[in-house]
N, C-alpha and C positions, 0 to 999 in steps of 0.2 A: 386495526388488526393487531399491531404489536407496538407497545410503548418502549421507552428507553430502558426500563428495567428488564423487559423480555429480551431486548437486543443485547444487553450486557450479559445475559445468560448464554448467548450464542457465540459472540465474538470477544476476544480478549481486550479490546480497546477500552480505555477509561478516560473520563474527563481529565484534562482538557482536550485529549486527542480522540475522544469518541465523537464522531462527526455525522451520526445518523440519529435523528430525534424519534422517528417513527416509521413504521412500515404500514402502508395502507392496502397493499395487495401482494399476495404471495401464492403463486401456483408452483408447488414443489417441482424442482428440477426443470422448470420452464422459464418463469419470469417473476420479477419483483418490482414494486414501486415503493420507494422509500423517500424520505425527505429530511432536510435540515433547514431550520430557520436561523438565519445569520444574525448574530448579536453584535454588540460592540458599536464602534463608530467609524469603521473602515470597511471597504469592500473585502469580500472573501478572497484571499490570495488564490491564484489559479492552481498552485500546488495543493492547497487544501481542498479545493473543489474536486480535483482529481482523486485525492485521498478519500474524500467523502463518498464519491461514486464507488471507489474500490471497496470501501467498507460495506456499502449497500450490496455490492456483488458478493462479498464474503458472507453476508447474512443469507443470501440465496443459496450459495454453495454449501454452507454449513448448518442450515436451519434444522436438519434432521440428525446432525452429529455435532452438538454444541462443543465448543472448545474454549471455555473461559480462562483456562490456565495453560499458558504456552509451555511451561516446564513439563507438564504431563500430557497435554493434548496435542502438542505440535505448534509450529510457527507458520503462519500464513506468509507465503513469499510471492510477490508479484514478479513473475519472470519477465514479462514483456508487455508493454502497451504499444499498440500499433495504430496508425492512422488517427491520431488524436487531433481534434480541432476545437479550439476555444472560441466562444462567442463573447458577448459583452460581460462586464464584471457583474457579480452578484452583490447587491448593495445591502447594507444593514437593514434589518427588518423584513427583508424578502425571504420567501421560502423557496428553496430550490428542490425540485422533484426529480429523483433519479429513476430512470427506467432501465432495468437490466434484463437481458435475455441470455439464458444459458443455451449455448449451441452444442456443447459436448462436455461430457464428464468421463474421464478415463482414469480409473483408480483414484489417485489423490490429485489429479491435474484437471483443471476446469478451463474451458474456453468460453468467454462471455463477451457480449457486445452491448451497446446501449447509448443512451444520451441523458443529459440533464436539462431541465427546462425551468424557466421562471415565467409563469403565465404561458404565453404563446412563443416566447423567445427561447430558442435553443442556445444554451450557454456552454455546452460541452457535448462532443460526439466522440465515442470510442469505437474505432473499427474492430479492435480485438484486444482483450486482456487474456493472457495465459497466466494462471496462478496455480500454485501447488502448496501442499503442506509438507513440511520437513520437520524432523525431530530436532530437538535442541542439540543432541549429541552429534548429529551429522553436520549441523551448522558450525558447532564448535570445532569439529575436525577440519572443516573447510577453512575456518579462520586461522587455526593453528598452522595448517599447511601453507596458507598465503603468507603468514608472518614469517615462516621459515624461508620461503622463496624470496621475500623482500630482504631478509637478513643475508642470505647467500649472495644476492645481487649486490648489496652494499659492500660485502666483504670482497667480492671480485673487483668492484670498482676501486676500492681502497688499495688492493694489491697491485692494480695496474698503474696507479699514480706514483710518480717518483716521490721520494721522501721530501718533506717540506724543508726548505732552506732555513738555516738558523741565522739570526743576525748577530753581529758582533764578532770580533776576532778572538781566536783562542790565545790564551797567554801561556 
């Protein structure tokens, strides 16, 4: 149904971090089946398996509102993953199939669940993902505020410490 070029028009991820090869089923605002064939000579790290499933979820969430440019279209943010269970590793040459179900969409926040399988083996279960879209400006403001908070804490800590002793005698 959707190849990698069509997926690239929907989500902002690009190789080597584009981790969905194709979408074979898409029922708008309901469910999606997407997949990734693992290359290389090592098993797919569990963190990348989770990322791949999340990208498949993002295709479902954003298929009707493409966002290939995060500077103008917003940044997808995974707020929380709950009840995540990993199965066996996904090995090189295997194709992992992601099943994503949208439970709810409220404004720019989506609630999705699902699993990933290789053949009949469940390799990942997601009890819930809450994801949202945020503007670059709002994220920059959050980062700037966090940096100011860290600097203020460092300043308070430095002010609370006694001055460092100097070595050597004064002449």
